[in-house]
py3Dmol code that shows the C-alpha trace and the ligand (Angstrom):
import py3Dmol

protein = """\
ATOM      1  CA  MET A   1      14.920  62.757 -13.649  1.00  0.00           C
ATOM      2  CA  ALA A   2      12.180  65.195 -14.616  1.00  0.00           C
ATOM      3  CA  LEU A   3       9.381  65.660 -12.107  1.00  0.00           C
ATOM      4  CA  PHE A   4       6.788  63.792 -14.134  1.00  0.00           C
ATOM      5  CA  ASP A   5       9.133  60.861 -14.680  1.00  0.00           C
ATOM      6  CA  ARG A   6       9.749  60.644 -10.959  1.00  0.00           C
ATOM      7  CA  LEU A   7       6.026  60.585 -10.268  1.00  0.00           C
ATOM      8  CA  LYS A   8       5.552  58.008 -12.995  1.00  0.00           C
ATOM      9  CA  ALA A   9       8.306  55.833 -11.549  1.00  0.00           C
ATOM     10  CA  GLY A  10       6.759  56.209  -8.083  1.00  0.00           C
ATOM     11  CA  LEU A  11       3.344  55.163  -9.340  1.00  0.00           C
ATOM     12  CA  ALA A  12       4.693  52.374 -11.538  1.00  0.00           C
ATOM     13  CA  LYS A  13       3.409  49.516  -9.389  1.00  0.00           C
ATOM     14  CA  THR A  14      -0.057  51.023  -9.091  1.00  0.00           C
ATOM     15  CA  ALA A  15      -0.200  51.772 -12.822  1.00  0.00           C
ATOM     16  CA  LYS A  16       1.045  48.346 -13.870  1.00  0.00           C
ATOM     17  CA  GLN A  17      -1.502  46.564 -11.765  1.00  0.00           C
ATOM     18  CA  ILE A  18      -4.387  48.627 -13.166  1.00  0.00           C
ATOM     19  CA  ARG A  19      -3.206  48.594 -16.782  1.00  0.00           C
ATOM     20  CA  GLU A  20      -2.746  44.857 -16.900  1.00  0.00           C
ATOM     21  CA  ARG A  21      -6.358  44.299 -15.978  1.00  0.00           C
ATOM     22  CA  PHE A  22      -7.615  47.000 -18.288  1.00  0.00           C
ATOM     23  CA  SER A  23      -5.682  45.708 -21.276  1.00  0.00           C
ATOM     24  CA  GLU A  24      -7.226  42.255 -20.875  1.00  0.00           C
ATOM     25  CA  VAL A  25     -10.765  43.608 -21.020  1.00  0.00           C
ATOM     26  CA  ASP A  26     -10.003  46.319 -23.585  1.00  0.00           C
ATOM     27  CA  GLU A  27      -9.073  43.610 -26.068  1.00  0.00           C
ATOM     28  CA  THR A  28     -12.193  41.636 -25.345  1.00  0.00           C
ATOM     29  CA  ASP A  29     -14.344  44.695 -25.735  1.00  0.00           C
ATOM     30  CA  SER A  30     -12.922  45.965 -28.988  1.00  0.00           C
ATOM     31  CA  ALA A  31     -14.538  42.913 -30.577  1.00  0.00           C
ATOM     32  CA  ALA A  32     -17.833  44.043 -29.135  1.00  0.00           C
ATOM     33  CA  VAL A  33     -18.076  47.401 -30.876  1.00  0.00           C
ATOM     34  CA  PRO A  34     -21.491  47.466 -32.526  1.00  0.00           C
ATOM     35  CA  VAL A  35     -21.076  48.066 -36.256  1.00  0.00           C
ATOM     36  CA  SER A  36     -23.432  49.092 -39.035  1.00  0.00           C
ATOM     37  CA  ALA A  37     -23.858  47.114 -42.264  1.00  0.00           C
ATOM     38  CA  GLY A  38     -21.138  49.283 -43.771  1.00  0.00           C
ATOM     39  CA  GLY A  39     -18.756  48.266 -41.035  1.00  0.00           C
ATOM     40  CA  ARG A  40     -18.645  51.666 -39.318  1.00  0.00           C
ATOM     41  CA  ALA A  41     -18.733  51.763 -35.533  1.00  0.00           C
ATOM     42  CA  LEU A  42     -22.180  52.922 -34.396  1.00  0.00           C
ATOM     43  CA  SER A  43     -21.072  54.560 -31.154  1.00  0.00           C
ATOM     44  CA  SER A  44     -18.157  56.905 -30.635  1.00  0.00           C
ATOM     45  CA  GLY A  45     -16.437  54.434 -28.345  1.00  0.00           C
ATOM     46  CA  PRO A  46     -16.655  50.719 -27.701  1.00  0.00           C
ATOM     47  CA  ARG A  47     -19.709  49.500 -25.855  1.00  0.00           C
ATOM     48  CA  LEU A  48     -18.340  47.896 -22.769  1.00  0.00           C
ATOM     49  CA  GLN A  49     -19.548  44.600 -21.398  1.00  0.00           C
ATOM     50  CA  LEU A  50     -20.562  43.605 -17.936  1.00  0.00           C
ATOM     51  CA  ASP A  51     -17.264  41.756 -17.424  1.00  0.00           C
ATOM     52  CA  THR A  52     -15.469  44.968 -18.147  1.00  0.00           C
ATOM     53  CA  PHE A  53     -17.191  46.847 -15.364  1.00  0.00           C
ATOM     54  CA  GLU A  54     -16.365  44.056 -12.973  1.00  0.00           C
ATOM     55  CA  ALA A  55     -12.738  44.145 -14.064  1.00  0.00           C
ATOM     56  CA  VAL A  56     -12.618  47.918 -13.589  1.00  0.00           C
ATOM     57  CA  GLU A  57     -14.106  47.514 -10.145  1.00  0.00           C
ATOM     58  CA  ASP A  58     -11.593  44.797  -9.215  1.00  0.00           C
ATOM     59  CA  ALA A  59      -8.634  46.789 -10.480  1.00  0.00           C
ATOM     60  CA  LEU A  60      -9.645  49.949  -8.632  1.00  0.00           C
ATOM     61  CA  ILE A  61     -10.413  48.121  -5.395  1.00  0.00           C
ATOM     62  CA  ALA A  62      -7.028  46.351  -5.631  1.00  0.00           C
ATOM     63  CA  ALA A  63      -5.365  49.771  -6.028  1.00  0.00           C
ATOM     64  CA  ASP A  64      -7.149  50.924  -2.835  1.00  0.00           C
ATOM     65  CA  VAL A  65      -9.394  53.453  -4.520  1.00  0.00           C
ATOM     66  CA  GLY A  66     -12.064  52.287  -2.056  1.00  0.00           C
ATOM     67  CA  LEU A  67     -15.636  51.206  -2.682  1.00  0.00           C
ATOM     68  CA  PRO A  68     -17.493  54.560  -2.743  1.00  0.00           C
ATOM     69  CA  ALA A  69     -15.107  56.153  -5.276  1.00  0.00           C
ATOM     70  CA  THR A  70     -14.928  52.932  -7.302  1.00  0.00           C
ATOM     71  CA  GLU A  71     -18.720  52.779  -7.599  1.00  0.00           C
ATOM     72  CA  ARG A  72     -18.835  56.348  -8.808  1.00  0.00           C
ATOM     73  CA  ILE A  73     -16.103  55.726 -11.372  1.00  0.00           C
ATOM     74  CA  VAL A  74     -17.810  52.586 -12.724  1.00  0.00           C
ATOM     75  CA  GLU A  75     -21.101  54.474 -13.109  1.00  0.00           C
ATOM     76  CA  ALA A  76     -19.298  57.237 -14.988  1.00  0.00           C
ATOM     77  CA  VAL A  77     -17.562  54.754 -17.291  1.00  0.00           C
ATOM     78  CA  LYS A  78     -20.942  53.228 -18.143  1.00  0.00           C
ATOM     79  CA  ARG A  79     -22.234  56.628 -19.305  1.00  0.00           C
ATOM     80  CA  ASP A  80     -19.050  57.914 -20.934  1.00  0.00           C
ATOM     81  CA  ARG A  81     -18.438  56.483 -24.433  1.00  0.00           C
ATOM     82  CA  GLN A  82     -15.462  58.634 -25.404  1.00  0.00           C
ATOM     83  CA  GLY A  83     -12.115  56.952 -25.885  1.00  0.00           C
ATOM     84  CA  SER A  84     -10.436  53.936 -24.347  1.00  0.00           C
ATOM     85  CA  LEU A  85     -11.336  52.358 -21.040  1.00  0.00           C
ATOM     86  CA  SER A  86      -8.272  53.887 -19.378  1.00  0.00           C
ATOM     87  CA  SER A  87      -9.104  57.360 -20.574  1.00  0.00           C
ATOM     88  CA  ARG A  88     -12.715  57.073 -19.348  1.00  0.00           C
ATOM     89  CA  VAL A  89     -11.599  55.951 -15.915  1.00  0.00           C
ATOM     90  CA  GLY A  90      -8.874  58.592 -15.829  1.00  0.00           C
ATOM     91  CA  ARG A  91     -11.380  61.349 -16.653  1.00  0.00           C
ATOM     92  CA  GLU A  92     -13.597  60.499 -13.696  1.00  0.00           C
ATOM     93  CA  VAL A  93     -10.607  60.129 -11.362  1.00  0.00           C
ATOM     94  CA  ARG A  94      -9.482  63.609 -12.408  1.00  0.00           C
ATOM     95  CA  ARG A  95     -12.954  64.965 -11.631  1.00  0.00           C
ATOM     96  CA  ILE A  96     -12.863  63.422  -8.155  1.00  0.00           C
ATOM     97  CA  LEU A  97      -9.410  64.850  -7.428  1.00  0.00           C
ATOM     98  CA  GLY A  98     -10.628  68.258  -8.577  1.00  0.00           C
ATOM     99  CA  GLU A  99     -13.465  68.226  -6.064  1.00  0.00           C
ATOM    100  CA  ALA A 100     -11.180  68.143  -3.018  1.00  0.00           C
ATOM    101  CA  ALA A 101     -10.848  71.362  -1.027  1.00  0.00           C
ATOM    102  CA  PRO A 102      -8.654  74.012  -2.670  1.00  0.00           C
ATOM    103  CA  VAL A 103      -5.004  74.389  -1.726  1.00  0.00           C
ATOM    104  CA  PRO A 104      -4.441  77.326   0.671  1.00  0.00           C
ATOM    105  CA  VAL A 105      -2.430  80.188  -0.759  1.00  0.00           C
ATOM    106  CA  ILE A 106       0.352  81.895   1.160  1.00  0.00           C
ATOM    107  CA  THR A 107      -0.890  85.376   1.995  1.00  0.00           C
ATOM    108  CA  THR A 108       0.741  86.237   5.329  1.00  0.00           C
ATOM    109  CA  VAL A 109       4.174  85.819   6.815  1.00  0.00           C
ATOM    110  CA  PRO A 110       5.026  83.657   8.593  1.00  0.00           C
ATOM    111  CA  HIS A 111       2.880  80.978   6.943  1.00  0.00           C
ATOM    112  CA  VAL A 112       2.625  78.297   9.610  1.00  0.00           C
ATOM    113  CA  ILE A 113       2.220  74.642   8.693  1.00  0.00           C
ATOM    114  CA  LEU A 114       1.701  71.946  11.316  1.00  0.00           C
ATOM    115  CA  ILE A 115       2.802  68.478  10.289  1.00  0.00           C
ATOM    116  CA  VAL A 116       0.813  65.761  12.018  1.00  0.00           C
ATOM    117  CA  GLY A 117       0.632  61.987  11.723  1.00  0.00           C
ATOM    118  CA  VAL A 118       1.471  58.696  13.300  1.00  0.00           C
ATOM    119  CA  ASN A 119       5.115  57.697  13.859  1.00  0.00           C
ATOM    120  CA  GLY A 120       6.561  55.541  11.128  1.00  0.00           C
ATOM    121  CA  THR A 121       4.592  57.148   8.311  1.00  0.00           C
ATOM    122  CA  GLY A 122       7.614  59.193   7.226  1.00  0.00           C
ATOM    123  CA  LYS A 123       6.704  62.363   9.117  1.00  0.00           C
ATOM    124  CA  THR A 124      10.255  63.423  10.038  1.00  0.00           C
ATOM    125  CA  THR A 125      11.529  62.731   6.540  1.00  0.00           C
ATOM    126  CA  THR A 126       8.602  64.707   5.142  1.00  0.00           C
ATOM    127  CA  VAL A 127       9.392  67.767   7.269  1.00  0.00           C
ATOM    128  CA  GLY A 128      12.981  67.687   5.966  1.00  0.00           C
ATOM    129  CA  LYS A 129      11.897  67.232   2.348  1.00  0.00           C
ATOM    130  CA  LEU A 130       9.259  69.955   2.618  1.00  0.00           C
ATOM    131  CA  ALA A 131      11.759  72.389   4.155  1.00  0.00           C
ATOM    132  CA  ASN A 132      14.073  71.645   1.249  1.00  0.00           C
ATOM    133  CA  LEU A 133      11.314  72.077  -1.344  1.00  0.00           C
ATOM    134  CA  TYR A 134      10.274  75.484   0.012  1.00  0.00           C
ATOM    135  CA  LYS A 135      13.911  76.571   0.289  1.00  0.00           C
ATOM    136  CA  GLN A 136      14.522  75.512  -3.308  1.00  0.00           C
ATOM    137  CA  SER A 137      11.520  77.547  -4.395  1.00  0.00           C
ATOM    138  CA  GLY A 138      13.093  80.635  -2.851  1.00  0.00           C
ATOM    139  CA  LYS A 139      11.277  80.790   0.503  1.00  0.00           C
ATOM    140  CA  SER A 140      12.977  81.304   3.839  1.00  0.00           C
ATOM    141  CA  VAL A 141      12.123  78.445   6.178  1.00  0.00           C
ATOM    142  CA  LEU A 142      12.252  77.710   9.881  1.00  0.00           C
ATOM    143  CA  VAL A 143      11.596  74.231  11.247  1.00  0.00           C
ATOM    144  CA  CYS A 144      10.373  73.641  14.767  1.00  0.00           C
ATOM    145  CA  ALA A 145      11.068  70.256  16.373  1.00  0.00           C
ATOM    146  CA  ALA A 146       7.989  70.029  18.568  1.00  0.00           C
ATOM    147  CA  ASP A 147       8.230  66.267  18.882  1.00  0.00           C
ATOM    148  CA  THR A 148      10.218  66.430  22.101  1.00  0.00           C
ATOM    149  CA  PHE A 149       9.868  62.720  22.883  1.00  0.00           C
ATOM    150  CA  ARG A 150      11.983  61.218  20.134  1.00  0.00           C
ATOM    151  CA  ALA A 151      15.623  62.244  20.373  1.00  0.00           C
ATOM    152  CA  ALA A 152      16.511  60.238  17.273  1.00  0.00           C
ATOM    153  CA  ALA A 153      13.839  62.004  15.217  1.00  0.00           C
ATOM    154  CA  VAL A 154      15.169  65.415  16.264  1.00  0.00           C
ATOM    155  CA  GLU A 155      18.716  64.378  15.358  1.00  0.00           C
ATOM    156  CA  GLN A 156      17.457  63.194  11.984  1.00  0.00           C
ATOM    157  CA  LEU A 157      15.682  66.510  11.504  1.00  0.00           C
ATOM    158  CA  ALA A 158      18.895  68.371  12.380  1.00  0.00           C
ATOM    159  CA  VAL A 159      20.692  66.524   9.575  1.00  0.00           C
ATOM    160  CA  TRP A 160      17.932  67.211   7.039  1.00  0.00           C
ATOM    161  CA  THR A 161      17.590  70.911   7.929  1.00  0.00           C
ATOM    162  CA  GLU A 162      21.346  71.425   7.788  1.00  0.00           C
ATOM    163  CA  ARG A 163      21.467  69.872   4.341  1.00  0.00           C
ATOM    164  CA  ALA A 164      18.556  72.017   3.215  1.00  0.00           C
ATOM    165  CA  GLY A 165      20.181  75.107   4.742  1.00  0.00           C
ATOM    166  CA  VAL A 166      17.210  76.135   6.891  1.00  0.00           C
ATOM    167  CA  ASP A 167      16.825  77.078  10.569  1.00  0.00           C
ATOM    168  CA  LEU A 168      15.902  74.537  13.218  1.00  0.00           C
ATOM    169  CA  VAL A 169      14.498  75.428  16.634  1.00  0.00           C
ATOM    170  CA  ARG A 170      14.751  72.567  19.089  1.00  0.00           C
ATOM    171  CA  ALA A 171      14.486  72.145  22.825  1.00  0.00           C
ATOM    172  CA  GLN A 172      15.508  69.850  25.641  1.00  0.00           C
ATOM    173  CA  MET A 173      14.016  66.388  25.266  1.00  0.00           C
ATOM    174  CA  GLY A 174      10.814  66.047  27.238  1.00  0.00           C
ATOM    175  CA  SER A 175      10.141  69.775  27.391  1.00  0.00           C
ATOM    176  CA  ASP A 176       6.725  71.221  26.587  1.00  0.00           C
ATOM    177  CA  PRO A 177       6.074  71.029  22.805  1.00  0.00           C
ATOM    178  CA  ALA A 178       3.849  74.101  22.975  1.00  0.00           C
ATOM    179  CA  ALA A 179       6.696  76.082  24.583  1.00  0.00           C
ATOM    180  CA  VAL A 180       9.118  75.060  21.809  1.00  0.00           C
ATOM    181  CA  THR A 181       6.518  76.068  19.251  1.00  0.00           C
ATOM    182  CA  PHE A 182       6.173  79.458  20.949  1.00  0.00           C
ATOM    183  CA  ASP A 183       9.965  79.976  20.827  1.00  0.00           C
ATOM    184  CA  ALA A 184      10.037  78.971  17.174  1.00  0.00           C
ATOM    185  CA  LEU A 185       7.337  81.491  16.251  1.00  0.00           C
ATOM    186  CA  VAL A 186       9.123  84.285  18.107  1.00  0.00           C
ATOM    187  CA  ALA A 187      12.336  83.401  16.238  1.00  0.00           C
ATOM    188  CA  ALA A 188      10.528  83.173  12.884  1.00  0.00           C
ATOM    189  CA  LYS A 189       8.993  86.618  13.345  1.00  0.00           C
ATOM    190  CA  ALA A 190      12.287  88.160  14.489  1.00  0.00           C
ATOM    191  CA  ARG A 191      14.152  86.631  11.526  1.00  0.00           C
ATOM    192  CA  GLN A 192      11.263  87.290   9.112  1.00  0.00           C
ATOM    193  CA  ARG A 193      11.047  83.705   7.959  1.00  0.00           C
ATOM    194  CA  GLU A 194       8.281  83.057   5.444  1.00  0.00           C
ATOM    195  CA  ILE A 195       7.460  79.432   6.188  1.00  0.00           C
ATOM    196  CA  VAL A 196       7.378  77.738   9.601  1.00  0.00           C
ATOM    197  CA  LEU A 197       7.099  73.944   9.659  1.00  0.00           C
ATOM    198  CA  VAL A 198       6.148  72.478  13.025  1.00  0.00           C
ATOM    199  CA  ASP A 199       6.952  68.775  13.428  1.00  0.00           C
ATOM    200  CA  THR A 200       4.527  67.443  16.036  1.00  0.00           C
ATOM    201  CA  ALA A 201       4.621  64.227  18.061  1.00  0.00           C
ATOM    202  CA  GLY A 202       3.171  61.096  16.506  1.00  0.00           C
ATOM    203  CA  ARG A 203       2.582  58.944  19.535  1.00  0.00           C
ATOM    204  CA  LEU A 204       1.800  59.588  23.160  1.00  0.00           C
ATOM    205  CA  HIS A 205       0.539  57.262  25.853  1.00  0.00           C
ATOM    206  CA  THR A 206      -2.998  57.642  24.653  1.00  0.00           C
ATOM    207  CA  LYS A 207      -4.679  59.048  21.608  1.00  0.00           C
ATOM    208  CA  THR A 208      -6.487  61.547  23.834  1.00  0.00           C
ATOM    209  CA  ASN A 209      -3.124  62.911  25.028  1.00  0.00           C
ATOM    210  CA  LEU A 210      -1.857  63.213  21.486  1.00  0.00           C
ATOM    211  CA  MET A 211      -4.902  65.101  20.329  1.00  0.00           C
ATOM    212  CA  ALA A 212      -4.831  67.331  23.449  1.00  0.00           C
ATOM    213  CA  GLU A 213      -1.203  68.179  22.716  1.00  0.00           C
ATOM    214  CA  LEU A 214      -1.994  69.049  19.103  1.00  0.00           C
ATOM    215  CA  ASP A 215      -4.821  71.226  20.323  1.00  0.00           C
ATOM    216  CA  LYS A 216      -2.492  73.063  22.705  1.00  0.00           C
ATOM    217  CA  ILE A 217       0.011  73.674  19.897  1.00  0.00           C
ATOM    218  CA  ARG A 218      -2.793  74.974  17.673  1.00  0.00           C
ATOM    219  CA  ARG A 219      -3.870  77.413  20.368  1.00  0.00           C
ATOM    220  CA  ILE A 220      -0.331  78.771  20.866  1.00  0.00           C
ATOM    221  CA  VAL A 221       0.113  79.127  17.126  1.00  0.00           C
ATOM    222  CA  SER A 222      -3.160  80.992  16.593  1.00  0.00           C
ATOM    223  CA  ARG A 223      -2.415  83.295  19.532  1.00  0.00           C
ATOM    224  CA  GLU A 224       1.050  84.189  18.220  1.00  0.00           C
ATOM    225  CA  VAL A 225       0.209  84.421  14.535  1.00  0.00           C
ATOM    226  CA  PRO A 226      -3.353  85.489  13.764  1.00  0.00           C
ATOM    227  CA  GLY A 227      -4.991  83.180  11.240  1.00  0.00           C
ATOM    228  CA  ALA A 228      -2.440  80.399  11.863  1.00  0.00           C
ATOM    229  CA  PRO A 229      -2.002  77.496  11.524  1.00  0.00           C
ATOM    230  CA  HIS A 230      -2.570  78.150   7.834  1.00  0.00           C
ATOM    231  CA  GLU A 231      -2.196  74.507   7.035  1.00  0.00           C
ATOM    232  CA  VAL A 232      -2.309  71.255   8.959  1.00  0.00           C
ATOM    233  CA  LEU A 233      -0.756  68.558   6.812  1.00  0.00           C
ATOM    234  CA  LEU A 234      -1.400  64.966   7.723  1.00  0.00           C
ATOM    235  CA  VAL A 235       1.326  62.528   6.712  1.00  0.00           C
ATOM    236  CA  LEU A 236      -0.076  59.197   5.535  1.00  0.00           C
ATOM    237  CA  ASP A 237       1.845  56.118   4.475  1.00  0.00           C
ATOM    238  CA  ALA A 238       0.446  54.987   1.105  1.00  0.00           C
ATOM    239  CA  THR A 239       1.499  51.398   1.744  1.00  0.00           C
ATOM    240  CA  VAL A 240      -1.200  51.052   4.415  1.00  0.00           C
ATOM    241  CA  GLY A 241      -3.803  51.957   1.804  1.00  0.00           C
ATOM    242  CA  GLN A 242      -7.371  52.051   3.056  1.00  0.00           C
ATOM    243  CA  ASN A 243      -6.324  51.899   6.720  1.00  0.00           C
ATOM    244  CA  GLY A 244      -4.907  55.362   6.248  1.00  0.00           C
ATOM    245  CA  LEU A 245      -8.442  56.655   5.724  1.00  0.00           C
ATOM    246  CA  ALA A 246      -9.427  55.883   9.309  1.00  0.00           C
ATOM    247  CA  GLN A 247      -6.322  57.724  10.538  1.00  0.00           C
ATOM    248  CA  ALA A 248      -7.135  60.632   8.287  1.00  0.00           C
ATOM    249  CA  ARG A 249     -10.682  60.893   9.646  1.00  0.00           C
ATOM    250  CA  GLU A 250      -9.405  61.047  13.234  1.00  0.00           C
ATOM    251  CA  PHE A 251      -6.797  63.687  12.468  1.00  0.00           C
ATOM    252  CA  GLN A 252      -9.229  65.671  10.357  1.00  0.00           C
ATOM    253  CA  GLN A 253     -11.631  65.890  13.283  1.00  0.00           C
ATOM    254  CA  ALA A 254      -9.146  66.346  16.114  1.00  0.00           C
ATOM    255  CA  SER A 255      -6.405  68.459  14.567  1.00  0.00           C
ATOM    256  CA  GLY A 256      -8.203  70.148  11.695  1.00  0.00           C
ATOM    257  CA  ALA A 257      -5.960  68.463   9.116  1.00  0.00           C
ATOM    258  CA  ASN A 258      -6.719  70.180   5.805  1.00  0.00           C
ATOM    259  CA  GLY A 259      -4.226  68.532   3.484  1.00  0.00           C
ATOM    260  CA  ILE A 260      -2.436  65.246   2.964  1.00  0.00           C
ATOM    261  CA  VAL A 261       1.133  64.242   2.299  1.00  0.00           C
ATOM    262  CA  LEU A 262       1.146  60.732   0.869  1.00  0.00           C
ATOM    263  CA  THR A 263       4.489  59.027   1.490  1.00  0.00           C
ATOM    264  CA  LYS A 264       6.072  55.837   0.155  1.00  0.00           C
ATOM    265  CA  LEU A 265       4.118  55.837  -3.091  1.00  0.00           C
ATOM    266  CA  ASP A 266       7.170  54.221  -4.641  1.00  0.00           C
ATOM    267  CA  GLY A 267       6.820  51.016  -2.677  1.00  0.00           C
ATOM    268  CA  THR A 268       3.189  50.222  -3.286  1.00  0.00           C
ATOM    269  CA  ALA A 269       0.472  49.245  -5.740  1.00  0.00           C
ATOM    270  CA  LYS A 270      -2.009  51.030  -3.465  1.00  0.00           C
ATOM    271  CA  GLY A 271      -1.463  54.475  -4.955  1.00  0.00           C
ATOM    272  CA  GLY A 272      -5.199  54.676  -5.664  1.00  0.00           C
ATOM    273  CA  VAL A 273      -5.717  55.647  -2.035  1.00  0.00           C
ATOM    274  CA  ALA A 274      -5.185  59.263  -3.176  1.00  0.00           C
ATOM    275  CA  VAL A 275      -8.534  58.990  -4.974  1.00  0.00           C
ATOM    276  CA  ALA A 276     -10.263  57.546  -1.893  1.00  0.00           C
ATOM    277  CA  ILE A 277      -8.950  60.406   0.255  1.00  0.00           C
ATOM    278  CA  ALA A 278     -10.139  63.052  -2.184  1.00  0.00           C
ATOM    279  CA  HIS A 279     -13.492  61.341  -2.674  1.00  0.00           C
ATOM    280  CA  ASP A 280     -14.375  60.348   0.885  1.00  0.00           C
ATOM    281  CA  LEU A 281     -12.745  63.147   2.878  1.00  0.00           C
ATOM    282  CA  LYS A 282     -12.530  65.938   0.293  1.00  0.00           C
ATOM    283  CA  LEU A 283      -8.975  66.536   1.482  1.00  0.00           C
ATOM    284  CA  PRO A 284      -6.474  67.633  -1.153  1.00  0.00           C
ATOM    285  CA  ILE A 285      -3.294  65.631  -1.623  1.00  0.00           C
ATOM    286  CA  ARG A 286      -0.636  68.326  -1.362  1.00  0.00           C
ATOM    287  CA  PHE A 287       2.625  66.444  -1.694  1.00  0.00           C
ATOM    288  CA  VAL A 288       3.816  62.914  -2.387  1.00  0.00           C
ATOM    289  CA  GLY A 289       6.931  61.052  -1.261  1.00  0.00           C
ATOM    290  CA  VAL A 290       8.435  58.796  -3.917  1.00  0.00           C
ATOM    291  CA  GLY A 291      11.633  57.613  -2.235  1.00  0.00           C
ATOM    292  CA  GLU A 292      13.985  58.104   0.691  1.00  0.00           C
ATOM    293  CA  GLY A 293      16.150  60.891  -0.730  1.00  0.00           C
ATOM    294  CA  ILE A 294      15.632  64.594  -0.012  1.00  0.00           C
ATOM    295  CA  ASP A 295      14.543  65.233  -3.617  1.00  0.00           C
ATOM    296  CA  ASP A 296      12.153  62.280  -3.759  1.00  0.00           C
ATOM    297  CA  PHE A 297       9.286  64.563  -2.962  1.00  0.00           C
ATOM    298  CA  LEU A 298       6.846  66.259  -5.286  1.00  0.00           C
ATOM    299  CA  THR A 299       4.047  68.770  -5.173  1.00  0.00           C
ATOM    300  CA  PHE A 300       0.975  66.752  -6.073  1.00  0.00           C
ATOM    301  CA  ASP A 301      -0.354  67.444  -9.535  1.00  0.00           C
ATOM    302  CA  ALA A 302      -3.711  65.808 -10.297  1.00  0.00           C
ATOM    303  CA  ASP A 303      -3.210  65.866 -14.078  1.00  0.00           C
ATOM    304  CA  ALA A 304       0.200  64.256 -13.793  1.00  0.00           C
ATOM    305  CA  TYR A 305      -1.169  61.638 -11.400  1.00  0.00           C
ATOM    306  CA  VAL A 306      -3.946  60.668 -13.818  1.00  0.00           C
ATOM    307  CA  ASP A 307      -1.498  60.657 -16.723  1.00  0.00           C
ATOM    308  CA  ALA A 308       1.009  58.496 -14.868  1.00  0.00           C
ATOM    309  CA  ILE A 309      -1.572  55.838 -14.098  1.00  0.00           C
ATOM    310  CA  PHE A 310      -4.066  55.911 -16.949  1.00  0.00           C
ATOM    311  CA  SER A 311      -2.368  57.155 -20.076  1.00  0.00           C
ATOM    312  CA  ALA A 312      -0.929  54.463 -22.292  1.00  0.00           C
TER     313      ALA A 312
END
"""
ligand_1 = """\
28
GDP
P 8.415 59.024 11.251
O 8.551 58.003 12.323
O 6.998 59.149 10.812
O 9.034 60.332 11.593
O 9.145 58.390 9.984
P 10.568 58.656 9.324
O 10.583 59.979 8.669
O 11.654 58.358 10.286
O 10.518 57.563 8.141
C 10.341 56.188 8.382
C 10.995 55.404 7.236
O 10.272 55.622 6.037
C 12.428 55.853 6.967
O 13.201 54.705 6.688
C 12.294 56.719 5.717
O 13.474 56.716 4.927
C 11.153 56.037 5.004
N 10.437 56.933 4.088
C 9.866 58.131 4.343
N 9.273 58.638 3.246
C 9.462 57.727 2.245
C 9.061 57.652 0.848
O 8.396 58.531 0.286
N 9.450 56.530 0.166
C 10.178 55.529 0.756
N 10.498 54.468 0.014
N 10.536 55.561 2.053
C 10.198 56.647 2.786
"""
view = py3Dmol.view(width=600, height=400)
view.addModel(protein, "pdb")
view.setStyle({"model": 0}, {"cartoon": {"style": "trace"}})
view.addModel(ligand_1, "xyz")
view.setStyle({"model": 1}, {"stick": {}})
view.zoomTo()
view.show()
């Protein structure tokens, strides 16, 4: 399947839910276009009714776009008279996505990316998929298993990295994650790997411990590779919708997360959470997971996202 079709399939539930509501009000509103005596429409687009704005609000809230972004979109739709309801909403959504922080460019080698997030969100799978994506795009990749508490996760990572044909640096279970990270960076420099993906732990006894561990890894990384980590990607499960925002805020503050990977878009009608993240946190969505397979993973494209949900 082509990339856009895969995104479209992944967002199908979200799109269906929004479109159904929009089509109901679109029909109602087309009857409300003010016309002149000659029968020509007076405005360039239909004048929308109060019910319509409520329906837009309901649909966006149900898709987990969140209240602040929804309010902004509704205000924009009231002002914007060009085209159908879907296209007006889509235009404002695109604007919001475009206001998130820019995507970092790869300027030095190794380019170090920390992957952070809570267990169960699809973090391990994401590291494997990301390693594969970079490898496919011609980059040399080294993965560091710095989650030294979950033997099963490391085994899973070993399978994914072998399939992707990339290096894996792992250590004894229970050993110091910062020490494994150090070893991985030494290996990456010696082997001249371009991308280093560090899979960090997702759960410790307390949140304070988790954040302290991430901080220690960050310090090792920045000492060994000046300017690193170049990216800290937070993995969020789209099916938890708005609850993911609270997680994102914590990780943004404590670990300096500067980009989001949104997983499990395929299983949810809450795909609007991407808009809430961009609007409320100004964090760019970098990648999306649309299934369990190694290829079910896409670089996020804001235009394609808007198209998949809002174009007829
Ligand atoms: P971790 O605990 O965060 O490391 O999570 P895992 O990587 O082990 O993933 C947890 C479950 O989510 C596994 O069953 C994965 O196959 C599944 N998963 C991960 N990403 C996606 C996705 O994009 N779509 C779907 N449908 N399932 C996913």
